[in-house]
C-alpha positions in Angstrom: 0.0 0.0 0.0 1.3 3.5 -0.9 1.3 6.2 1.7 0.5 9.9 1.1 1.4 12.5 3.6 -1.3 15.2 4.2 -1.8 17.7 7.0 -4.0 16.7 9.9 -6.7 19.1 8.7 -6.8 17.4 5.3 -6.8 14.0 7.0 -9.8 15.0 9.1 -11.6 16.4 6.1 -11.0 13.2 4.1 -12.1 11.0 7.1 -15.3 13.1 7.5 -16.1 12.9 3.8 -15.6 9.1 3.9 -17.9 8.7 6.8 -20.6 10.9 5.2 -20.3 8.9 1.9 -20.1 5.5 3.6 -16.8 4.7 1.8 -13.2 4.4 2.7 -10.8 7.3 2.9 -8.9 5.8 -0.1 -12.1 5.9 -2.1 -12.6 9.6 -1.3 -9.1 10.3 -2.5 -9.7 8.2 -5.7 -12.9 10.2 -6.4 -11.1 13.5 -5.9 -8.3 12.5 -8.3 -10.9 11.3 -10.8 -12.9 14.5 -10.6 -9.7 16.5 -11.0 -8.9 14.5 -14.2 -12.4 15.1 -15.6 -12.2 18.8 -14.8 -8.9 18.9 -16.8 -10.6 17.2 -19.7 -13.5 19.6 -19.6 -11.1 22.5 -19.6 -9.2 21.1 -22.6 -12.6 20.7 -24.3 -13.6 24.3 -23.6 -10.2 25.5 -24.9 -10.5 23.4 -28.0 -12.5 24.9 -30.9 -14.0 21.6 -31.7 -14.8 20.4 -35.2 -17.3 22.4 -37.1 -20.3 20.2 -38.2 -23.8 20.9 -39.6 -27.1 19.2 -40.3 -29.6 20.0 -42.9 -33.1 19.1 -41.8 -36.5 20.3 -42.9 -34.9 22.9 -45.2 -32.8 24.4 -42.3 -29.1 24.1 -41.6 -28.0 23.8 -38.0 -24.4 24.5 -37.2 -22.6 22.8 -34.3 -19.2 21.8 -32.9 -18.1 18.3 -32.2 -15.8 17.6 -29.3 -14.1 14.2 -28.9 -15.2 11.6 -27.9 -18.8 12.4 -28.5 -20.1 15.8 -27.3 -21.9 18.1 -29.6 -22.7 21.8 -28.9 -25.2 23.6 -31.2 -24.0 27.0 -32.1 -26.9 28.6 -34.0 -30.7 28.6 -34.4 -33.2 28.0 -31.7 -31.0 25.4 -29.9 -27.9 27.6 -29.8 -25.8 26.9 -26.8 -27.4 23.5 -26.1 -24.8 20.8 -25.4 -25.4 17.1 -25.8 -23.5 14.1 -24.6 -23.8 12.4 -28.0 -24.3 13.3 -31.7 -27.5 11.2 -31.6 -28.9 13.3 -28.7 -28.2 16.5 -30.6 -29.7 15.0 -33.8 -32.9 14.0 -32.0 -33.2 17.6 -30.5 -32.9 19.1 -34.0 -35.6 16.8 -35.4 -38.0 17.5 -32.4 -37.3 21.3 -32.9 -38.3 21.3 -36.5 -40.8 18.5 -36.9 -42.3 17.2 -33.7 -44.8 15.0 -35.7 -42.2 12.4 -36.7 -40.2 10.0 -34.6 -36.9 11.6 -33.6 -34.9 8.4 -33.9 -31.7 9.3 -35.8 -28.2 8.1 -35.9 -26.3 11.2 -35.0 -23.0 10.0 -36.5 -24.7 9.9 -39.9 -27.1 12.9 -39.3 -24.3 15.4 -38.7 -22.0 16.2 -41.5 -18.7 18.0 -41.8 -16.8 19.4 -44.8 -13.7 17.7 -46.0 -11.9 18.9 -49.1 -15.1 20.6 -50.3 -17.2 17.5 -49.9 -19.8 16.6 -47.3 -18.9 13.6 -45.1 -20.7 12.2 -42.2 -19.4 12.8 -38.7 -19.0 9.0 -38.6 -15.8 9.5 -40.6 -14.0 10.9 -37.5 -15.8 8.8 -34.9 -13.3 7.5 -32.3 -12.9 3.8 -32.2 -12.9 2.0 -28.9 -9.6 0.6 -27.9 -9.3 -3.2 -27.8 -8.0 -4.6 -24.6 
């Protein structure tokens, strides 16, 4: 087991948090480190301009930005500023916005497009692949 030196105040705070959460002190430290890593990832995402993407639906073009691994933020139209955890969630929102009378089931990786060398290509073309273990 590895040992980390902390001040007595920090030790008390960790012990208190562990009691409140019903977990070990080690689990509290693991959660803090994990949350810190996620926050760094979120900061990188905000600093990254993302990949410009668009969707044409019901005669309207919606512009958005794609952030790896799957987040989409809509940048114009009635949904401007909305962020979605997946391209599919964003696609469904666009469909609901412009035509609530149809099923909103869509594959967001195909619904969203980007421009590459003057051609339209589906977002699928840059979809990250899961690493094999």
